[in-house]
C-alpha positions as CSV (number, residue, x, y, z in Angstrom):
1,M,0.0,0.0,0.0
2,P,1.6,3.3,-1.0
3,I,2.4,5.7,1.8
4,S,1.8,9.4,1.2
5,R,4.4,11.6,2.8
6,T,4.0,15.3,3.6
7,S,6.7,17.4,2.0
8,R,8.7,19.6,4.3
9,V,10.3,23.0,3.7
10,A,13.8,23.5,4.9
11,P,13.9,26.2,7.7
12,T,15.6,29.5,7.0
13,N,17.3,31.6,9.6
14,S,14.1,33.5,10.2
15,M,12.1,30.3,10.6
16,K,14.3,28.4,13.1
17,S,12.2,26.3,15.4
18,S,12.3,26.7,19.2
19,S,10.7,23.3,19.7
20,A,12.7,20.7,21.5
21,E,12.1,18.3,18.6
22,G,13.3,20.9,16.1
23,S,10.1,21.0,14.1
24,L,8.9,23.8,11.9
25,N,7.1,26.7,13.6
26,G,5.7,28.2,10.5
27,Q,5.4,28.1,6.7
28,H,5.0,30.9,4.2
29,D,2.1,30.9,1.8
30,K,2.2,32.3,-1.8
31,S,1.6,35.8,-0.5
32,G,4.6,35.6,1.7
33,R,2.7,35.6,5.0
34,L,3.9,33.4,7.8
35,H,1.4,31.0,9.3
36,K,2.1,29.3,12.6
37,R,1.6,25.6,12.7
38,S,2.5,22.6,14.7
39,R,5.2,20.1,13.8
40,S,3.1,18.0,11.4
41,G,-0.5,18.0,12.6
42,C,-2.2,15.7,15.1
43,F,-0.5,12.6,16.3
44,T,-3.1,10.4,14.7
45,C,-2.3,11.8,11.2
46,R,1.4,11.6,12.0
47,L,0.9,7.9,12.8
48,R,-1.0,7.3,9.6
49,R,1.5,9.5,7.6
50,K,-1.3,11.6,6.3
51,K,-1.6,15.3,5.8
52,C,-3.4,17.1,8.6
53,D,-5.3,20.3,8.3
54,E,-4.8,20.8,12.1
55,G,-8.4,21.7,12.7
56,H,-9.6,21.9,16.3
57,P,-10.9,20.1,18.3
58,S,-10.6,17.5,15.6
59,C,-9.0,17.7,12.1
60,K,-11.0,16.9,9.1
61,A,-9.3,13.6,8.4
62,C,-10.0,12.2,11.9
63,A,-13.5,13.7,12.0
64,G,-14.4,12.2,8.7
65,L,-13.3,8.7,9.7
66,C,-14.7,8.9,13.3
67,I,-11.4,8.3,14.9
68,K,-9.9,10.0,17.9
69,C,-7.8,13.1,17.0
70,E,-4.8,13.5,19.3
71,Y,-3.0,16.8,19.7
72,K,-1.4,16.1,23.1
73,R,1.2,13.4,23.2
74,P,-0.8,10.2,23.5
75,I,0.1,7.3,25.7
76,W,0.7,5.0,22.7
77,W,3.4,7.3,21.2
78,S,5.9,6.1,23.8
79,N,7.3,3.1,21.8
80,A,7.3,1.5,18.4
81,E,5.2,-1.5,19.4
82,Q,2.4,0.6,20.9
83,R,2.4,2.7,17.8
84,R,2.1,-0.4,15.6
85,Q,-0.8,-1.7,17.7
86,Q,-2.5,1.7,17.6
87,K,-2.2,1.8,13.9
88,E,-3.8,-1.5,13.6
89,R,-6.7,-0.4,15.8
90,I,-7.1,2.7,13.6
91,K,-7.2,0.6,10.5
92,I,-9.9,-1.6,12.0
93,R,-11.9,1.5,13.2
94,I,-11.7,3.0,9.7
95,K,-13.0,-0.2,8.2
96,Q,-15.8,-0.3,10.7
97,T,-16.7,3.3,10.2
98,K,-17.0,2.9,6.5
99,S,-19.2,-0.2,7.1
100,L,-21.5,1.8,9.3
101,E,-21.7,4.5,6.7
102,R,-23.3,2.0,4.4
103,S,-25.8,0.7,6.9
104,G,-26.6,4.0,8.6
105,S,-25.5,5.2,12.0
106,L,-27.6,5.5,15.2
107,Q,-27.4,9.3,14.9
108,E,-29.0,9.3,11.5
109,H,-31.7,7.0,12.8
110,M,-32.3,9.2,15.8
111,N,-32.6,12.3,13.6
112,R,-35.1,10.4,11.3
113,A,-37.2,9.4,14.3
114,L,-37.1,12.8,15.9
115,S,-37.9,14.7,12.7
116,S,-41.0,12.6,11.8
117,P,-44.2,14.6,11.5
118,S,-45.9,12.9,14.4
119,F,-43.0,13.5,16.7
120,G,-42.9,17.2,15.9
121,E,-46.5,17.6,17.1
122,N,-45.4,17.3,20.7
123,D,-44.5,20.5,22.7
124,F,-42.1,19.4,25.4
125,S,-42.0,22.9,26.9
126,R,-45.4,22.3,28.5
127,P,-44.7,20.2,31.6
128,E,-48.3,19.8,32.5
129,R,-48.8,17.6,29.4
130,H,-45.4,16.2,28.7
131,D,-42.6,14.6,30.8
132,P,-39.8,17.2,31.4
133,S,-37.3,14.3,30.9
134,V,-37.9,14.4,27.2
135,A,-36.7,18.0,26.8
136,A,-33.7,17.2,29.0
137,H,-32.9,14.0,27.1
138,F,-33.3,15.2,23.5
139,S,-31.8,18.7,24.0
140,N,-28.4,17.0,23.8
141,P,-26.5,18.5,20.9
142,G,-26.0,15.0,19.6
143,F,-29.7,14.7,19.0
144,V,-30.5,17.9,17.1
145,P,-33.2,17.0,14.6
146,T,-32.4,17.7,10.9
147,S,-34.9,18.5,8.2
148,Y,-36.3,15.6,6.1
149,P,-38.9,15.6,3.4
150,Q,-42.5,15.3,4.4
151,H,-43.7,11.7,4.5
152,Y,-47.0,10.9,2.8
153,P,-49.4,8.1,3.3
154,Y,-48.5,4.8,1.7
155,E,-50.2,1.5,1.3
156,V,-48.9,-2.0,1.8
157,D,-50.7,-5.0,0.3
158,V,-50.1,-8.3,2.0
159,R,-51.3,-11.5,0.3
160,T,-51.8,-14.5,2.6
161,E,-52.2,-18.0,1.1
162,R,-53.1,-21.2,2.9
163,Q,-53.2,-24.7,1.5
164,T,-54.2,-28.0,3.2
165,F,-52.7,-31.4,2.3
166,V,-53.7,-34.9,3.4
167,N,-51.2,-37.6,2.3
168,D,-49.7,-35.1,-0.1
169,V,-53.0,-34.5,-1.8
170,P,-54.1,-30.9,-1.9
171,L,-57.6,-30.5,-0.4
172,R,-58.1,-26.8,0.1
173,H,-56.5,-23.5,-1.1
174,D,-57.4,-20.1,0.4
175,S,-56.0,-16.7,-0.7
176,S,-56.6,-13.3,0.8
177,V,-55.2,-9.8,0.3
178,S,-55.1,-7.2,3.2
179,T,-54.2,-3.5,2.6
180,F,-52.5,-1.5,5.4
181,N,-52.3,2.3,5.4
182,A,-49.7,4.3,7.2
183,M,-48.8,7.9,7.7
184,G,-45.2,7.4,8.8
185,P,-42.2,6.3,6.9
186,P,-41.5,2.6,6.4
187,Q,-39.7,0.7,9.2
188,L,-35.9,0.5,9.3
189,H,-35.7,-3.0,8.1
190,A,-37.4,-1.9,4.9
191,T,-35.1,1.1,4.3
192,L,-31.6,-0.1,5.3
193,P,-29.5,-1.7,2.5
194,T,-29.2,-5.4,2.4
195,F,-25.9,-7.2,2.7
196,P,-24.3,-9.8,0.4
197,S,-24.7,-13.5,1.3
198,D,-27.3,-12.8,4.0
199,E,-28.7,-16.3,3.7
200,W,-25.3,-17.8,4.4
201,F,-24.7,-15.5,7.3
202,Q,-28.1,-16.3,8.9
203,E,-27.2,-20.0,9.0
204,E,-23.9,-19.4,10.6
205,Y,-25.3,-16.8,12.9
206,F,-28.2,-18.9,14.3
207,E,-26.1,-22.1,14.4
208,S,-23.5,-20.2,16.6
209,S,-26.3,-19.2,18.9
210,R,-27.5,-22.9,19.3
211,Q,-23.9,-24.1,19.8
212,F,-23.3,-21.5,22.5
213,S,-26.4,-22.5,24.4
214,Q,-25.6,-26.2,24.1
215,Q,-22.0,-25.6,25.2
216,N,-23.2,-24.0,28.4
217,T,-25.5,-26.9,29.2
218,V,-22.8,-29.5,28.6
219,Q,-20.3,-27.6,30.8
220,G,-22.7,-27.9,33.7
221,N,-24.0,-24.4,33.9
222,P,-26.9,-24.6,36.3
223,G,-28.6,-21.6,34.8
224,A,-28.1,-22.2,31.1
225,G,-31.5,-23.7,30.6
226,Q,-33.3,-22.3,33.6
227,Y,-35.2,-19.7,31.7
228,Q,-36.1,-21.9,28.7
229,S,-39.9,-21.9,28.9
230,S,-41.8,-22.3,25.7
231,S,-45.1,-21.4,27.4
232,L,-43.7,-18.1,28.6
233,Q,-42.0,-17.2,25.3
234,A,-44.8,-18.4,23.0
235,N,-46.8,-15.2,23.5
236,I,-43.9,-12.9,22.6
237,P,-44.4,-11.7,19.0
238,V,-41.2,-12.0,17.0
239,N,-40.4,-12.8,13.4
240,D,-38.4,-15.9,12.3
241,Y,-35.2,-13.9,11.7
242,D,-35.1,-12.4,15.2
243,R,-36.3,-15.6,17.0
244,P,-32.7,-16.8,17.6
245,L,-31.9,-13.4,19.2
246,L,-34.8,-13.7,21.5
247,D,-33.9,-17.3,22.4
248,H,-30.3,-16.2,23.0
249,F,-31.4,-13.4,25.3
250,V,-33.6,-15.7,27.4
251,D,-31.2,-18.6,27.5
252,N,-27.9,-16.9,27.9
253,V,-28.2,-13.2,28.7
254,L,-31.0,-13.0,31.2
255,R,-29.3,-15.3,33.6
256,M,-26.3,-13.0,33.7
257,I,-28.1,-9.8,34.5
258,F,-29.4,-10.3,38.1
259,P,-27.4,-13.1,39.6
260,I,-27.9,-12.0,43.2
261,L,-31.7,-11.5,42.7
262,E,-31.8,-15.0,41.3
263,V,-30.1,-16.4,44.4
264,H,-32.6,-14.8,46.7
265,Q,-35.7,-15.6,44.7
266,R,-34.7,-19.1,43.8
267,G,-37.2,-19.1,41.0
268,S,-38.3,-17.5,37.8
269,A,-40.2,-14.6,39.1
270,R,-37.8,-12.0,37.6
271,A,-37.6,-14.0,34.4
272,R,-41.4,-14.0,34.1
273,S,-41.5,-10.3,34.7
274,V,-38.8,-9.7,32.0
275,L,-40.7,-12.0,29.6
276,Q,-43.9,-10.1,30.2
277,S,-42.1,-6.8,29.4
278,L,-40.7,-8.4,26.2
279,E,-44.3,-9.2,25.3
280,T,-45.9,-5.8,26.1
281,N,-43.1,-3.2,25.8
282,K,-41.8,-2.8,22.3
283,S,-38.9,-0.5,23.3
284,Y,-37.8,-3.0,26.0
285,F,-38.1,-5.8,23.5
286,H,-35.8,-4.2,20.9
287,C,-33.4,-3.2,23.6
288,C,-33.1,-6.8,24.7
289,L,-32.6,-8.1,21.2
290,S,-29.9,-5.5,20.6
291,V,-28.2,-6.7,23.8
292,A,-28.5,-10.3,22.7
293,A,-26.8,-9.5,19.4
294,I,-24.0,-7.8,21.3
295,H,-23.5,-10.8,23.6
296,L,-23.7,-13.2,20.7
297,K,-21.1,-11.2,18.8
298,T,-18.6,-11.1,21.6
299,T,-19.1,-14.6,23.0
300,S,-19.3,-16.4,19.7
301,R,-16.5,-14.4,18.1
302,L,-18.9,-13.3,15.3
303,S,-18.0,-10.2,13.3
304,G,-19.1,-8.5,10.1
305,E,-21.6,-6.1,8.8
306,Q,-24.7,-8.3,9.4
307,I,-24.4,-8.6,13.2
308,D,-23.5,-5.0,13.5
309,H,-26.5,-4.2,11.4
310,D,-28.7,-6.3,13.8
311,I,-27.3,-4.5,16.8
312,M,-28.0,-1.1,15.3
313,R,-31.3,-2.1,13.9
314,H,-32.7,-3.0,17.2
315,R,-31.0,-0.2,19.0
316,Y,-32.7,2.2,16.6
317,E,-36.1,0.5,17.0
318,A,-35.8,0.8,20.7
319,I,-35.3,4.5,20.5
320,S,-38.0,4.8,17.8
321,E,-40.5,3.0,20.1
322,L,-39.6,5.3,22.9
323,C,-40.2,8.3,20.7
324,Q,-43.7,7.0,19.8
325,A,-44.5,6.4,23.5
326,L,-43.3,9.8,24.5
327,N,-45.4,11.2,21.6
328,K,-48.5,9.8,23.3
329,D,-47.4,11.0,26.7
330,A,-48.6,7.6,28.1
331,D,-47.2,4.4,29.5
332,H,-44.6,6.1,31.5
333,E,-43.8,2.9,33.4
334,H,-43.0,1.2,30.2
335,I,-40.8,4.1,29.1
336,L,-38.9,4.0,32.4
337,D,-38.4,0.2,32.2
338,A,-37.1,0.4,28.7
339,T,-34.8,3.3,29.6
340,L,-33.4,1.5,32.6
341,A,-32.8,-1.6,30.5
342,M,-30.9,0.5,27.9
343,I,-28.6,1.6,30.8
344,F,-28.2,-1.5,32.8
345,F,-28.3,-4.4,30.4
346,H,-25.2,-3.0,28.6
347,C,-23.3,-3.4,31.9
348,S,-23.5,-7.2,31.4
349,V,-22.5,-7.4,27.7
350,G,-20.2,-5.9,25.2
351,V,-16.4,-5.3,25.2
352,P,-14.6,-2.2,26.2
353,D,-13.5,-1.2,22.7
354,D,-17.0,-1.5,21.1
355,Y,-17.1,1.0,18.2
356,L,-20.8,1.1,17.5
357,P,-22.4,4.5,18.3
358,D,-24.7,4.6,21.3
359,I,-26.2,7.0,23.7
360,P,-24.1,7.4,27.0
361,W,-25.7,5.9,30.0
362,N,-25.9,9.2,31.9
363,D,-27.9,10.8,29.1
364,H,-30.4,8.0,29.4
365,F,-30.4,8.3,33.2
366,Q,-31.3,12.0,33.1
367,A,-34.5,11.0,31.3
368,A,-35.1,8.1,33.7
369,S,-34.7,10.2,36.8
370,N,-37.2,12.7,35.6
371,L,-39.7,9.9,35.0
372,V,-39.1,8.7,38.5
373,T,-39.9,12.1,39.8
374,K,-43.0,12.4,37.6
375,L,-44.3,9.0,38.8
376,D,-43.3,9.8,42.4
377,L,-41.6,6.4,42.8
378,T,-39.3,7.6,45.6
379,N,-42.3,7.6,47.9
380,Q,-44.1,4.5,46.7
381,L,-44.1,1.2,48.4
382,I,-45.9,-2.0,47.3
383,P,-46.9,-4.9,49.5
384,C,-44.7,-8.0,49.5
385,G,-46.3,-10.5,51.8
386,P,-48.6,-9.8,54.7
387,M,-46.4,-7.5,56.7
388,H,-43.7,-6.3,54.3
389,M,-43.6,-3.3,51.9
390,V,-40.9,-2.8,49.2
391,P,-40.3,-0.1,46.6
392,P,-41.1,-0.8,42.9
393,F,-38.5,-2.8,41.2
394,S,-37.8,0.1,38.8
395,M,-37.0,2.3,41.8
396,S,-34.6,-0.3,43.3
397,L,-32.8,-0.4,40.0
398,T,-32.8,3.4,39.7
399,T,-31.3,3.6,43.2
400,W,-28.5,1.2,42.3
401,I,-27.6,3.1,39.1
402,D,-28.0,6.5,40.7
403,I,-25.7,5.9,43.7
404,L,-22.8,4.1,42.0
405,G,-23.2,6.1,38.8
406,A,-22.7,9.3,40.8
407,T,-19.3,8.0,41.9
408,M,-18.4,7.5,38.2
409,L,-19.2,11.2,37.5
410,G,-18.0,12.8,40.7
411,K,-21.5,14.2,41.2
412,T,-24.2,14.1,43.8
413,P,-26.8,11.3,43.3
414,Q,-30.1,12.6,41.8
415,F,-32.1,11.3,44.7
416,A,-29.6,11.8,47.5
417,H,-32.2,13.5,49.8
418,S,-34.5,10.6,49.4
419,Y,-31.7,8.1,50.3
420,R,-30.8,10.2,53.4
421,A,-34.4,10.2,54.6
422,K,-34.6,6.4,54.0
423,H,-31.4,5.9,55.9
424,L,-32.7,7.8,58.9
425,S,-36.0,6.0,58.9
426,G,-34.6,2.6,58.2
427,T,-36.5,2.2,55.0
428,S,-35.3,-0.4,52.5
429,S,-34.7,0.1,48.8
430,G,-34.5,-3.6,48.1
431,L,-30.8,-3.3,47.2
432,R,-29.6,-6.2,49.3
433,E,-31.8,-8.7,47.4
434,L,-31.1,-7.0,44.1
435,M,-27.3,-6.4,44.0
436,G,-26.0,-8.0,47.3
437,C,-25.1,-4.9,49.4
438,D,-27.1,-3.8,52.5
439,D,-29.2,-0.7,51.8
440,R,-27.5,1.2,54.6
441,I,-24.1,0.9,53.0
442,M,-25.4,2.1,49.7
443,Y,-27.0,5.1,51.4
444,L,-23.7,5.9,53.0
445,I,-21.9,5.6,49.7
446,S,-24.4,8.2,48.5
447,E,-23.4,10.5,51.3
448,V,-19.7,10.0,50.4
449,A,-20.5,10.9,46.8
450,C,-22.2,14.1,48.0
451,L,-19.2,15.0,50.1
452,E,-16.8,14.4,47.2
453,S,-19.0,16.6,44.9
454,L,-18.9,19.4,47.4
455,Q,-15.2,19.0,47.7
456,M,-14.6,19.1,43.9
457,E,-16.8,22.2,43.6
458,G,-14.8,24.0,46.3
459,R,-17.8,24.4,48.5
460,I,-16.3,22.8,51.6
461,D,-12.9,23.4,53.3
462,A,-10.4,20.8,54.5
463,A,-11.5,21.1,58.2
464,A,-15.1,20.4,57.2
465,V,-14.0,17.4,55.1
466,H,-12.2,15.9,58.1
467,T,-15.3,16.3,60.2
468,H,-17.6,14.7,57.7
469,V,-15.2,11.9,57.0
470,S,-14.9,11.0,60.7
471,A,-18.7,11.1,61.1
472,L,-19.3,8.8,58.1
473,I,-16.6,6.4,59.2
474,G,-18.5,6.1,62.5
475,Q,-21.7,5.4,60.6
476,L,-20.0,2.7,58.5
477,E,-18.7,1.0,61.6
478,Y,-22.1,1.1,63.1
479,T,-23.5,-1.0,60.3
480,E,-21.2,-3.9,61.1
481,D,-22.8,-7.0,62.6
482,A,-21.9,-8.2,66.1
483,D,-20.5,-11.3,64.5
484,T,-18.1,-10.2,61.8
485,T,-17.0,-13.7,60.8
486,L,-17.3,-14.5,57.1
487,V,-18.1,-18.1,56.0
488,S,-18.4,-19.9,52.7
489,P,-21.8,-19.3,51.1
490,Y,-22.1,-23.0,50.0
491,S,-24.5,-25.2,51.9
492,T,-22.8,-28.2,53.4
493,G,-25.5,-30.6,52.6
494,T,-26.6,-29.6,49.1
495,G,-23.9,-27.3,47.8
496,A,-26.4,-24.6,47.0
497,I,-25.7,-20.9,47.6
498,R,-26.9,-19.6,50.9
499,P,-28.1,-16.0,50.1
500,D,-27.6,-14.7,53.7
501,A,-24.0,-15.8,53.8
502,L,-23.3,-14.5,50.4
503,T,-24.8,-11.0,50.9
504,K,-23.1,-10.7,54.3
505,T,-19.7,-11.1,52.6
506,M,-20.7,-8.8,49.7
507,T,-21.9,-6.2,52.2
508,A,-18.6,-6.4,54.1
509,I,-16.7,-5.9,50.8
510,F,-18.8,-2.9,49.8
511,R,-18.4,-1.5,53.4
512,I,-14.6,-1.7,53.1
513,A,-14.6,-0.2,49.6
514,A,-16.8,2.7,50.9
515,H,-14.3,3.2,53.7
516,I,-11.4,3.4,51.2
517,Y,-13.4,5.8,49.0
518,L,-14.1,7.9,52.1
519,C,-10.5,8.0,53.2
520,S,-9.4,9.0,49.7
521,L,-11.2,12.4,50.2
522,L,-8.9,13.4,53.0
523,P,-6.3,16.0,52.0
524,G,-3.0,14.3,51.4
525,A,-4.5,10.8,51.1
526,D,-2.2,8.3,49.5
527,R,-2.4,4.6,48.7
528,N,0.9,4.0,50.6
529,Q,-0.7,5.1,53.9
530,T,-0.9,2.2,56.4
531,K,-4.7,2.6,56.9
532,I,-5.5,2.4,53.2
533,I,-3.1,-0.6,52.8
534,N,-4.8,-2.4,55.6
535,L,-8.3,-1.7,54.2
536,V,-7.2,-3.0,50.7
537,N,-5.8,-6.2,52.4
538,A,-9.0,-6.7,54.4
539,L,-11.0,-6.5,51.2
540,T,-8.6,-9.0,49.5
541,D,-9.1,-11.4,52.4
542,A,-12.9,-11.1,52.2
543,M,-12.9,-12.0,48.5
544,A,-11.9,-15.6,49.5
545,Y,-15.5,-16.1,50.6
546,V,-17.0,-15.1,47.3
547,P,-17.3,-17.9,44.6
548,S,-15.1,-17.2,41.6
549,G,-15.2,-18.4,38.0
550,P,-17.9,-18.2,35.3
551,F,-20.6,-19.2,37.8
552,G,-19.3,-17.0,40.7
553,F,-20.1,-13.5,41.7
554,D,-17.1,-11.4,40.9
555,R,-19.1,-9.6,38.2
556,S,-21.4,-8.4,41.0
557,L,-18.5,-6.7,42.8
558,V,-17.1,-4.5,40.0
559,W,-17.4,-1.2,42.0
560,P,-15.6,-2.3,45.2
561,L,-12.9,-4.0,43.0
562,L,-12.5,-0.8,41.2
563,I,-12.1,1.2,44.4
564,A,-9.7,-1.3,46.0
565,G,-7.7,-1.6,42.8
566,A,-7.4,2.2,42.4
567,F,-5.8,2.4,45.9
568,S,-3.7,-0.7,45.8
569,T,0.1,-0.5,45.7
570,P,2.1,-2.3,43.1
571,S,3.1,-4.9,45.6
572,S,-0.4,-5.4,47.1
573,P,-1.7,-9.0,47.2
574,F,-5.0,-7.5,45.8
575,R,-3.6,-7.3,42.3
576,Q,-2.6,-10.9,42.1
577,V,-5.9,-12.0,43.5
578,L,-7.7,-9.8,41.0
579,D,-5.6,-11.2,38.1
580,D,-6.3,-14.8,39.2
581,R,-10.1,-14.2,39.5
582,V,-10.2,-12.5,36.1
583,A,-8.3,-15.4,34.6
584,A,-10.8,-17.8,36.2
585,L,-13.7,-16.0,34.5
586,G,-12.5,-17.0,31.1
587,D,-14.3,-15.3,28.3
588,L,-16.7,-13.6,30.7
589,A,-13.8,-11.5,32.0
590,A,-13.9,-9.3,28.9
591,L,-17.6,-8.7,29.0
592,G,-19.6,-5.8,30.4
593,S,-18.5,-3.8,33.4
594,M,-15.9,-6.4,34.5
595,G,-14.0,-6.0,31.3
596,R,-14.2,-2.3,31.4
597,M,-13.1,-2.1,35.0
598,Y,-10.1,-4.3,34.4
599,Q,-9.1,-2.2,31.4
600,L,-9.4,1.0,33.4
601,L,-7.3,-0.4,36.3
602,S,-4.7,-1.7,33.9
603,E,-4.3,1.7,32.3
604,Y,-4.4,3.5,35.7
605,W,-1.7,1.3,37.1
606,R,0.4,1.8,34.0
607,L,0.3,5.6,34.6
608,S,0.5,5.7,38.4
609,D,3.0,3.0,39.4
610,D,6.6,3.8,40.2
611,P,9.4,3.9,39.2
612,V,9.7,5.3,35.6
613,S,12.9,5.3,33.7
614,P,12.4,7.6,30.7
615,S,13.2,11.3,30.9
616,Y,11.9,14.1,28.6
617,P,13.3,17.4,27.6
618,S,12.5,20.2,30.0
619,G,10.3,21.9,27.3
620,Q,7.9,18.9,27.3
621,N,5.6,18.9,30.3
622,E,3.5,16.2,31.9
623,V,0.4,17.2,29.9
624,E,2.1,16.0,26.7
625,A,3.4,12.9,28.3
626,G,0.1,11.9,29.7
627,Y,-1.3,13.5,32.8
628,Q,-0.5,16.3,35.2
629,S,0.7,15.4,38.7
630,S,-1.4,16.4,41.6
631,E,1.1,19.1,42.5
632,M,1.0,20.5,38.9
633,R,-2.8,20.6,39.0
634,Q,-2.8,22.5,42.2
635,D,-0.1,24.9,41.1
636,A,-1.3,26.0,37.6
637,G,1.0,23.7,35.8
638,H,4.4,24.8,37.2
639,S,7.0,22.1,37.6
640,V,10.3,22.1,39.4
641,P,13.3,20.8,37.2
642,L,15.8,18.5,38.7
643,S,19.6,19.1,38.9
644,S,20.1,18.4,35.2
645,P,19.5,21.6,33.3
646,G,18.3,20.0,30.1
647,M,16.5,16.9,31.4
648,R,14.3,16.1,34.3
649,E,12.8,12.9,35.6
650,I,9.2,12.3,34.9
651,K,7.6,10.3,37.8
652,K,4.4,8.5,37.4
653,Q,1.6,11.0,38.1
654,Q,-0.8,10.7,41.0
655,V,-3.9,10.8,38.8
656,H,-7.4,9.9,39.7
657,W,-9.0,6.8,38.0
658,R,-11.8,9.1,36.9
659,D,-9.2,11.3,35.0
660,V,-8.1,8.2,33.2
661,M,-11.7,7.5,32.1
662,N,-12.1,11.1,30.9
663,R,-8.8,11.1,29.2
664,N,-9.7,8.1,27.1
665,G,-13.3,9.1,26.6
666,W,-14.6,6.1,28.5
667,R,-18.1,6.9,29.7
668,Y,-18.5,3.7,31.7
669,L,-21.0,2.7,34.3
670,L,-19.0,0.3,36.4
671,I,-21.6,-1.5,38.6
């Protein structure tokens, strides 16, 4: 493949570069005017050896190919091998982008749905008629509607033929024609281009799904066939092409989503509820089929345009159905269920470097939180047995996402006041049965997130931080049981999981992680401090009582593992334990939040661990090398050179794991 090279102009005396790398500072145009420019454009174009127009925030070449434009020295620029790997990733991304251009992106589908005539009839500025979440959700710049031609009514004729045979002898033949009228545009499956060799792909696609299901059963997975129920699935309307996706979701994905809830319920109550939603909630249905396609793609090593097409087709249909429901300003419970599914189900599937366009989880959650407010779910309780009241399931799921999601963003949880009131009154949110951690611990994590948000906004001084940290540590210790002994969750007689023993251990792990998170807010906190080291070691010891492997519960502990990992030292036993447990997960280690968390920790450790050997010229600061140190962030970027006048040692920066996420554009919900 020919490589295009950018011609260079030899610098004259008046054009000598002051850069440490000796690059050109400017170039004269035909009129003789001098234009300032960088060495040779963005690092991405330099890697590809392509001409860069140096546009900001992204050059035209990178923007056109939907690849990341890097003007600051990226982490992969440090050595030749990392550059080679990055170049391969860019090649793959370019190929995928061009493929998506042929099938249509999610953004185009969203614009098409939002700009339809029926959607435009809604006035979301009138809160008495319409949910305010809609305005908040679709006012995102990424969802600005574009103009499309007016759609006119169209007719579809459907001919149905039936023929009856007895011993291969035709007895009866019926034929009928039905005409359907519509005011909207045809559905996506009628407008998207087809792909070559579709029939061949469908056979391979569906056969892979069957093989995956059978493999799980052969390997002794107790949950592989638990949700297979023809009677429950028979009522779900689905075409023949999508039937394998529905079966794959029910047989292989559903059992992964709520493992703790399954242990507590010991039945198919949640499965029946999900299947009912699949039958009655179209947006939820398409969300689940999109998730099934993602899971099938990653677990069965499938790739190609067809499966990406299926993922995007159902992703669009889910959004389109939401638009229609919002248009009617009805079925708010269905809208909330579908929106929460779009957020949460993706935490169980997919790989960290997924390239398909999607809506970030926190944009979805803004709409969900407004729906919760509209429905007043924070104050609702429903009977569960003769003497027990529990919140709606959608509120329990919202609480889980809200509290831990706030720690991802460094912000206050949306319903922090409600959690504080529930904590004081002893009201449950159903979290222990849903995700394994006692409600009181989760409420206190909400308080820690509030404290961090105030600290980040500069609304609280160091003395007040110390006071609040001490008070919250006391409350965390108050939640401990009199008997702190942890035991194996396996029943001696049957080998079944005892839910009380399991959730006691998980609660202890979340409590320790909350304690670490709290201590990290103290000024001068460092992972080498004895208290933090002891807490990380205690969490490591507690992990011994959590079943590991593909049928274990490590994937339910992503958040505490993230917190412990972020404050573990290079020599901490935690890192080896985490590596071993990730290896034991096999292919599941790369899926969902677990894979994203491990990727984040690996990158964070690479940046923060000591020591570091390379040195850089004094003109190149930490911003170009990667991240600023904490001292530089506090002192407006000033650095102190070492004894060598021309060189200085660059130590690993004390960055926050959230900075690493932001730096790489990872908008993860790690729960």
